[in-house]
C-alpha positions as CSV (number, residue, x, y, z in Angstrom):
1,M,-4.2,17.5,2.1
2,S,-6.5,14.6,1.5
3,T,-9.0,12.2,3.4
4,F,-8.2,8.3,3.5
5,L,-10.6,5.7,4.4
6,F,-8.7,2.3,4.8
7,V,-10.9,-0.7,5.0
8,S,-9.5,-4.0,6.3
9,R,-10.9,-7.1,7.1
10,S,-8.4,-8.6,9.5
11,A,-5.9,-5.7,10.2
12,L,-3.4,-5.6,7.6
13,I,-2.7,-2.1,6.3
14,H,-2.6,0.2,9.4
15,D,1.2,0.8,9.0
16,L,0.4,2.2,5.3
17,A,-2.5,4.4,6.7
18,W,-0.1,5.3,9.8
19,E,2.5,6.7,7.6
20,V,-0.3,8.7,5.2
21,A,-1.3,10.2,8.5
22,K,2.1,11.3,9.5
23,E,2.4,13.1,6.2
24,G,-0.5,15.2,7.3
25,H,-3.8,13.4,5.5
26,E,-6.5,12.7,7.7
27,V,-6.9,9.1,7.9
28,R,-9.7,7.1,9.2
29,Y,-9.6,3.2,9.5
30,F,-12.4,0.3,9.6
31,I,-11.2,-3.4,10.7
32,Q,-13.9,-6.0,10.3
33,S,-12.5,-8.6,12.2
34,K,-13.8,-8.7,15.8
35,A,-10.6,-10.3,17.0
36,D,-8.6,-7.4,15.9
37,K,-10.8,-4.6,16.6
38,D,-8.0,-3.1,19.1
39,V,-5.3,-3.5,16.5
40,A,-3.8,0.1,15.7
41,D,-5.6,1.8,18.7
42,G,-3.4,5.0,19.6
43,F,-2.0,4.9,16.0
44,I,-4.7,6.4,13.6
45,A,-8.2,6.9,13.9
46,K,-10.8,4.6,13.6
47,T,-14.4,4.2,12.2
48,E,-17.1,1.8,12.8
49,D,-19.0,2.1,9.6
50,W,-17.1,2.8,6.9
51,E,-19.8,2.5,4.5
52,K,-20.9,5.9,6.0
53,D,-17.4,7.5,5.7
54,V,-17.3,6.9,2.1
55,Q,-18.5,10.0,0.9
56,W,-16.3,11.9,3.5
57,A,-13.0,10.2,1.9
58,D,-11.3,11.4,-0.8
59,V,-9.6,7.8,-1.4
60,V,-11.0,4.7,-0.4
61,V,-8.1,2.2,0.2
62,F,-8.8,-1.6,0.4
63,D,-6.4,-3.8,1.9
64,D,-7.0,-7.4,0.6
65,N,-8.9,-9.1,-1.9
66,D,-12.3,-10.2,-2.2
67,F,-13.4,-6.6,-2.0
68,G,-13.2,-6.4,-6.1
69,K,-17.0,-6.3,-6.6
70,T,-17.4,-3.2,-3.9
71,A,-14.5,-1.9,-5.6
72,D,-15.6,-1.8,-8.8
73,Q,-19.0,-0.3,-7.9
74,L,-17.6,2.6,-6.1
75,R,-15.0,3.4,-9.2
76,K,-18.3,3.3,-11.4
77,A,-19.8,5.9,-9.1
78,G,-16.8,8.3,-9.6
79,K,-14.8,7.0,-6.5
80,A,-10.9,7.3,-6.1
81,V,-10.2,3.6,-5.0
82,V,-7.1,1.7,-4.3
83,G,-8.3,-1.8,-4.4
84,G,-8.7,-5.0,-6.5
85,S,-11.7,-5.7,-9.2
86,V,-13.7,-8.9,-9.6
87,Y,-11.2,-9.9,-12.4
88,T,-8.4,-9.6,-10.0
89,D,-9.9,-11.2,-6.9
90,K,-10.8,-14.1,-9.3
91,L,-7.0,-14.4,-10.4
92,E,-5.3,-14.5,-6.9
93,D,-8.4,-16.8,-5.3
94,D,-9.1,-19.4,-8.5
95,R,-5.7,-20.6,-8.7
96,D,-7.0,-22.6,-12.1
97,F,-8.4,-19.4,-13.6
98,G,-5.3,-17.6,-12.8
99,Q,-2.9,-20.0,-14.2
100,E,-5.3,-19.7,-17.4
101,E,-5.1,-16.4,-17.5
102,M,-1.4,-16.6,-17.4
103,K,-1.2,-19.1,-20.6
104,A,-3.7,-17.0,-22.2
105,A,-1.3,-13.7,-21.7
106,G,1.6,-15.3,-23.5
107,L,3.1,-16.5,-19.8
108,S,4.9,-20.1,-20.1
109,I,3.3,-22.2,-16.9
110,L,4.2,-25.4,-15.3
111,P,2.4,-28.6,-15.6
112,K,-0.6,-28.6,-13.2
113,W,-3.6,-30.9,-12.8
114,D,-6.8,-29.8,-10.4
115,F,-8.6,-32.3,-8.2
116,D,-11.8,-32.3,-6.1
117,G,-11.2,-35.4,-4.3
118,F,-8.1,-36.7,-2.7
119,D,-8.3,-40.8,-4.0
120,A,-8.0,-39.5,-7.4
121,A,-4.9,-37.2,-6.9
122,I,-3.4,-40.0,-4.9
123,A,-3.8,-42.6,-7.8
124,F,-2.6,-39.8,-10.2
125,V,1.0,-39.7,-8.5
126,K,1.3,-43.6,-8.3
127,S,1.0,-43.6,-12.2
128,N,3.2,-40.6,-12.6
129,P,5.9,-40.4,-9.9
130,D,7.6,-37.3,-9.7
131,R,8.0,-34.5,-7.7
132,Y,5.3,-32.4,-7.0
133,V,3.9,-29.2,-5.3
134,V,0.4,-29.5,-3.3
135,K,-1.5,-26.0,-3.5
136,P,-5.1,-25.8,-1.8
137,N,-7.5,-23.9,-3.9
138,G,-9.9,-20.8,-2.6
139,K,-9.7,-19.9,1.0
140,A,-7.7,-22.8,2.0
141,Q,-4.9,-21.4,0.0
142,N,-4.3,-18.8,2.8
143,D,-3.6,-21.2,5.1
144,K,0.0,-21.4,4.4
145,V,0.6,-24.7,6.3
146,L,-1.6,-26.5,4.2
147,S,1.0,-26.1,1.0
148,F,3.6,-28.9,0.7
149,V,6.8,-28.9,-1.7
150,G,7.5,-32.6,-2.4
151,Q,11.2,-34.0,-1.9
152,E,11.4,-37.4,-3.3
153,D,11.4,-37.8,-6.5
154,D,8.9,-40.9,-6.9
155,G,5.9,-38.8,-5.1
156,K,5.8,-41.0,-2.4
157,D,6.3,-38.0,0.4
158,V,3.2,-36.2,-1.6
159,I,1.3,-39.4,-1.5
160,S,1.9,-39.6,2.3
161,I,0.3,-36.0,2.6
162,L,-2.7,-36.2,0.5
163,E,-3.3,-39.7,2.5
164,H,-3.2,-37.3,5.9
165,Y,-5.3,-34.5,4.3
166,K,-7.7,-36.6,3.5
167,K,-8.2,-37.6,6.9
168,S,-7.7,-34.3,8.6
169,W,-8.4,-31.9,6.5
170,S,-10.9,-33.1,3.9
171,S,-13.7,-30.7,5.4
172,K,-11.3,-27.5,5.0
173,I,-9.7,-28.4,1.5
174,K,-12.5,-28.8,-1.1
175,S,-10.2,-28.8,-4.2
176,F,-6.3,-28.4,-4.6
177,Q,-4.0,-28.2,-7.3
178,L,-0.9,-30.5,-8.0
179,Q,1.9,-28.5,-10.0
180,K,5.1,-29.9,-11.5
181,F,8.2,-29.0,-9.2
182,V,10.9,-27.2,-11.0
183,S,14.4,-26.3,-9.6
184,G,15.4,-22.7,-9.5
185,V,15.4,-19.3,-7.8
186,E,12.2,-18.3,-6.2
187,V,11.6,-15.0,-7.0
188,A,8.8,-12.3,-7.4
189,I,8.5,-9.0,-9.5
190,G,5.6,-6.4,-8.6
191,A,4.6,-3.2,-9.2
192,F,1.9,-0.7,-8.7
193,F,-0.9,-0.1,-11.4
194,N,-3.2,2.9,-12.0
195,G,-6.1,1.6,-13.7
196,K,-4.2,1.6,-16.9
197,D,-0.5,1.1,-16.7
198,F,2.3,-0.1,-14.8
199,I,4.0,2.7,-12.5
200,L,7.8,1.7,-12.5
201,P,10.1,1.0,-10.9
202,A,9.2,-2.8,-10.4
203,C,9.8,-4.2,-7.0
204,V,12.1,-7.5,-7.3
205,N,11.6,-9.4,-4.0
206,F,12.5,-12.7,-2.3
207,E,10.2,-14.3,0.1
208,H,11.3,-16.3,3.0
209,K,8.1,-18.3,3.9
210,R,9.4,-21.0,6.5
211,M,9.4,-20.3,10.0
212,C,12.8,-21.2,10.9
213,N,16.2,-20.9,9.3
214,D,17.3,-22.9,6.5
215,D,13.7,-22.8,5.0
216,I,12.5,-25.4,7.9
217,G,9.4,-25.7,9.7
218,P,6.1,-24.9,9.0
219,S,5.1,-22.4,6.0
220,T,4.0,-19.1,7.3
221,G,3.1,-16.0,5.3
222,E,6.3,-14.9,5.5
223,M,9.0,-14.7,8.1
224,G,10.8,-12.1,5.9
225,T,11.4,-10.6,2.5
226,T,14.3,-8.7,0.7
227,M,13.8,-6.7,-2.2
228,F,15.1,-3.8,-4.6
229,W,13.5,-1.5,-7.0
230,S,14.8,-1.7,-10.5
231,N,13.1,-1.5,-14.3
232,A,14.5,-4.9,-14.8
233,P,13.3,-4.7,-18.5
234,T,13.8,-8.3,-19.2
235,F,12.1,-9.7,-16.2
236,F,9.6,-7.0,-16.4
237,Q,8.8,-7.7,-20.1
238,A,8.7,-11.1,-19.7
239,T,6.1,-11.2,-16.9
240,L,4.3,-8.6,-15.5
241,A,3.9,-6.1,-18.6
242,K,2.1,-9.2,-20.3
243,M,-0.8,-8.9,-18.0
244,R,-1.0,-4.7,-18.7
245,D,-4.0,-4.9,-21.0
246,R,-5.9,-7.7,-18.8
247,L,-5.5,-5.4,-15.7
248,A,-6.7,-2.0,-17.5
249,A,-9.8,-4.0,-18.9
250,S,-10.9,-4.7,-15.2
251,G,-9.9,-0.9,-13.9
252,Y,-7.4,-2.7,-11.2
253,V,-5.8,0.0,-9.1
254,G,-3.0,-1.1,-6.7
255,Y,0.0,-3.4,-5.8
256,F,0.3,-6.6,-8.7
257,D,2.6,-8.9,-8.0
258,L,3.8,-12.1,-9.8
259,N,5.7,-15.0,-7.9
260,C,8.1,-17.1,-10.5
261,I,10.9,-19.8,-10.2
262,A,13.5,-18.6,-12.6
263,N,16.4,-21.1,-14.1
264,A,18.7,-21.1,-16.8
265,R,15.7,-22.2,-19.1
266,G,13.3,-19.3,-18.5
267,I,10.8,-17.7,-16.1
268,H,8.2,-19.8,-14.7
269,P,5.2,-18.0,-13.1
270,L,3.4,-19.5,-10.1
271,E,0.7,-17.4,-8.9
272,F,-0.6,-13.5,-8.5
273,T,-0.8,-11.7,-5.5
274,T,-3.5,-8.8,-6.7
275,R,-3.4,-6.8,-3.5
276,F,-0.9,-5.3,-1.1
277,G,2.0,-8.0,0.0
278,Y,2.6,-8.3,3.9
279,P,5.2,-7.9,4.7
280,T,6.0,-6.4,1.6
281,I,4.2,-3.2,2.2
282,N,5.9,-2.6,5.5
283,I,9.5,-3.1,3.5
284,Q,8.3,-0.6,0.6
285,I,7.9,2.0,3.3
286,E,11.4,1.8,4.0
287,G,12.4,1.8,0.5
288,V,9.9,4.3,-1.2
289,T,11.0,8.2,-0.8
290,S,7.8,9.4,-2.6
291,K,5.0,10.5,-0.3
292,W,2.6,7.6,-0.1
293,G,-0.5,9.9,0.1
294,E,0.1,11.9,-2.7
295,F,0.9,8.8,-4.7
296,L,-2.1,6.5,-3.8
297,H,-4.4,9.6,-4.3
298,A,-2.5,9.7,-7.9
299,I,-3.1,6.3,-8.9
300,A,-6.3,6.3,-7.6
301,R,-7.0,8.8,-10.2
302,S,-5.4,7.2,-13.0
303,E,-2.4,9.3,-13.0
304,S,1.0,8.4,-13.2
305,P,3.3,9.9,-10.4
306,A,6.8,9.5,-10.1
307,L,7.5,6.5,-7.5
308,K,11.0,7.8,-6.1
309,T,12.9,4.9,-4.2
310,K,16.2,4.1,-2.5
311,R,19.3,2.5,-4.5
312,G,20.3,-0.7,-3.2
313,F,18.6,-3.3,-0.9
314,Q,15.7,-3.3,1.4
315,I,15.1,-6.2,4.0
316,G,12.1,-6.9,6.4
317,V,12.5,-9.6,9.3
318,V,8.8,-10.7,10.7
319,I,8.7,-10.4,14.8
320,G,6.2,-12.9,15.7
321,V,5.0,-14.4,19.4
322,P,2.9,-17.6,20.1
323,P,0.6,-18.9,18.4
324,F,2.1,-17.3,15.3
325,P,2.1,-19.1,12.4
326,F,-1.1,-20.9,13.6
327,V,-4.5,-19.7,14.7
328,D,-4.7,-20.2,18.9
329,A,-6.7,-17.4,20.9
330,D,-6.0,-19.6,24.0
331,A,-2.2,-19.8,23.2
332,F,-2.4,-16.1,22.6
333,R,-4.0,-15.3,25.9
334,K,-2.1,-17.4,27.7
335,F,1.7,-16.2,26.3
336,S,1.2,-13.1,24.5
337,E,-1.9,-10.9,25.1
338,G,-1.2,-7.4,27.0
339,A,2.6,-7.7,26.6
340,V,4.5,-4.8,26.3
341,I,7.0,-4.0,23.6
342,I,10.3,-2.6,25.3
343,F,12.7,-0.4,23.4
344,K,16.0,-0.5,24.8
345,K,16.4,3.0,23.0
346,E,13.8,5.7,22.2
347,S,14.8,5.2,18.4
348,R,11.7,3.5,16.5
349,E,13.4,4.1,13.3
350,G,12.4,0.7,10.8
351,I,9.9,-0.7,13.4
352,H,6.7,-0.9,11.9
353,P,3.6,-1.9,13.8
354,C,1.4,-5.1,13.1
355,D,-0.6,-6.5,15.6
356,V,0.2,-3.8,18.1
357,K,-1.7,-0.9,19.9
358,I,-0.7,2.3,21.8
359,V,-2.0,2.5,25.7
360,D,-0.7,5.4,27.9
361,G,2.4,5.8,25.4
362,E,3.3,2.0,25.4
363,W,3.2,-0.1,22.6
364,I,1.3,-3.6,23.5
365,L,0.5,-6.7,21.6
366,A,-3.1,-6.6,20.2
367,G,-5.4,-8.9,18.6
368,N,-4.5,-12.6,18.6
369,S,-2.3,-13.7,15.8
370,G,1.1,-13.2,17.5
371,Y,2.2,-11.4,14.1
372,A,3.9,-8.5,16.1
373,L,6.3,-6.4,14.2
374,V,8.4,-6.1,10.7
375,V,11.9,-4.7,11.5
376,T,13.5,-3.0,8.3
377,G,16.8,-2.2,7.0
378,S,18.1,-0.4,3.8
379,A,21.7,0.0,2.4
380,S,23.7,-0.3,-0.8
381,T,24.9,-3.6,-0.4
382,M,22.3,-6.8,0.8
383,A,24.9,-7.4,3.7
384,D,24.7,-3.7,5.0
385,A,20.9,-3.8,4.9
386,R,20.8,-7.0,7.0
387,K,23.0,-5.4,9.7
388,E,21.0,-2.3,9.9
389,A,17.7,-4.5,10.1
390,Y,19.4,-7.2,12.8
391,G,20.7,-4.2,14.6
392,R,17.5,-2.3,15.0
393,I,16.0,-6.0,16.3
394,K,18.7,-5.7,19.2
395,N,16.7,-2.6,20.4
396,I,13.6,-4.6,21.1
397,L,12.6,-6.9,23.9
398,I,9.1,-8.7,23.9
399,P,8.5,-11.9,26.1
400,N,8.7,-15.0,23.9
401,M,9.5,-13.3,20.7
402,F,11.0,-15.0,17.9
403,Y,12.4,-14.2,14.2
404,R,14.7,-15.6,11.7
405,T,18.0,-14.8,11.5
406,D,19.1,-15.8,7.9
407,I,16.8,-13.4,6.1
408,G,19.0,-12.1,2.7
409,E,21.7,-14.9,3.3
410,R,20.8,-16.5,-0.1
411,W,21.0,-13.2,-2.0
412,H,24.7,-13.8,-3.0
413,R,23.6,-17.1,-4.5
414,D,20.4,-15.8,-5.9
415,G,21.8,-12.5,-7.3
416,D,24.5,-14.4,-9.1
417,L,22.3,-16.7,-10.7
418,L,19.6,-14.4,-11.8
419,Q,22.7,-12.2,-13.3
420,T,23.9,-15.1,-15.1
421,W,20.6,-16.0,-16.5
422,G,20.2,-12.2,-17.8
423,L,16.8,-11.6,-16.0
424,L,18.4,-8.5,-14.4
425,S,19.9,-7.0,-16.9
């Protein structure tokens, strides 16, 4: 058995850390954010000084980007690390750099324009009426409610949004990108990378980002995701495989994902995720049958372990409480703080703790985000995977809980289109 040190800025990776601990490995978990310090209490052992525990750990796991410089230094010193690199941090944090790297690697990118002022962007849309997507750069891109997908062909709704952003959020959005809108199926492909090469099968996944059914409401990190594991040679070779040499040169180890729009004309990459995804990793725990501790240890040593996965489909549904998806500590204290998660039956299968702690044997809401649980299901068909996940949700009671009831419903359309275009062959 091995020792694992999981390092988090804002309490993201503890479900995976808990899984590794349940396999018999010794685990310590560090959370930097003061607001999230109590998250995962009772699930796994905590540490208050992760740097002192580096020598103790056989493997150090960073859960997010922006740890790249530290991860590079530890790897250079001979430490087994799962985490980013300076290069991959920049791929995700600097949208323009990421797009240029896609282009240099031979990927076909959509037309895009970068701006550091709203007046210039408004003038551009007025002179070039079309449908655009507004994407903030830098740290603001993590605040999903700031992204906007234009609906009008003349771009007037984008102009209105930019004028609003100029008045309300100019201090928050320092630079942003306008990307030409293209219709099709939004689909991502990701795979684990061992510092030298990808480990197949790949994870083909479909995010559901809007808060309400039918993609209505504010954009969240995600309200749910569906996925399946496949070598998907056509899709993989046209996307991830083109980034292999660049990732190897940077020494990156971890999960690497590329979000795309696919249509009859081809695959149009949108953006990289150079870290674990959330709730992606929770759903991957449902679908992967390999031992996570052994797998993470192996890829951190640049080995190529077999990744064993279930056949069929996996689905994950995010269970939220106020104030999710917004940040409002007062609202959390008023509506959600200290709420008990009640299980009608003792079974916890497919229930993945997010901002939760254990107190006297009870699962209690923790942190202050309202991102409570991810509930998963798996089956040979998407319909049966949906049935399992939503059946498990019926076993849960939390005051003011909410979730989407349509995660996975669009698969019959999206799957048929992707098959027709030859991307899943």
